[in-house]
C-alpha positions in Angstrom: 0.0 0.3 0.1 1.4 3.3 -1.0 1.5 6.0 1.1 0.1 9.3 0.9 1.9 12.2 0.0 1.9 15.7 0.6 3.0 18.9 -0.9 3.5 22.0 1.0 4.7 25.5 -1.2 5.5 28.5 1.5 5.1 31.3 -1.3 5.3 35.0 -1.5 5.7 37.0 -4.7 6.7 34.4 -7.1 4.7 35.3 -9.6 7.7 34.6 -12.1 7.7 31.2 -11.6 4.4 30.2 -10.1 2.9 28.8 -13.4 6.1 26.8 -13.8 5.5 25.5 -10.6 1.6 24.3 -10.6 2.2 22.9 -14.0 5.3 20.8 -12.6 3.2 19.7 -9.9 0.3 18.0 -12.6 2.8 16.8 -14.5 4.8 13.9 -12.2 4.3 10.6 -12.3 3.6 10.0 -8.5 0.8 12.6 -8.2 1.0 14.4 -4.8 -3.0 13.3 -2.9 -2.7 16.9 -1.7 -1.0 20.0 -2.2 -1.2 22.8 0.3 0.1 26.1 -1.0 0.7 28.9 2.0 0.8 32.4 0.4 2.5 34.6 3.1 1.1 37.9 2.1 2.6 38.8 -1.4 2.3 41.6 -3.1 2.2 40.9 -6.6 -0.1 38.5 -8.4 0.8 35.2 -7.0 -2.5 34.4 -5.5 -4.1 35.7 -8.5 -2.3 32.6 -10.6 -3.1 29.8 -8.1 -6.7 30.6 -8.2 -8.0 30.2 -11.9 -6.2 26.9 -11.7 -8.0 25.4 -8.2 -10.9 27.3 -10.2 -10.1 24.7 -13.0 -10.0 21.6 -10.7 -6.6 21.2 -9.7 -6.0 19.5 -6.6 -4.6 22.5 -5.1 -5.7 24.2 -1.0 -4.8 28.1 -1.0 -4.1 29.3 2.1 -3.5 32.6 3.2 -1.2 33.5 5.8 0.0 36.9 6.2 3.7 36.6 8.1 4.1 33.2 6.7 7.5 32.2 4.7 10.6 30.0 4.5 13.0 30.9 7.5 
């Protein structure tokens, strides 16, 4: 039995690379069971890039947590 795979991405102001990241996740041979994207308060179009993918049924969960980011 295969273990569940979760991907969690902390992002902030990543509009330049977000589209490539989202596409790459869906092209994986073993797709994750869940993808959680935590936006730490982007001031660019990062969130605007993610939302249409969710609206089209991509398995992403978007959380908005101002100040959250990789330390």
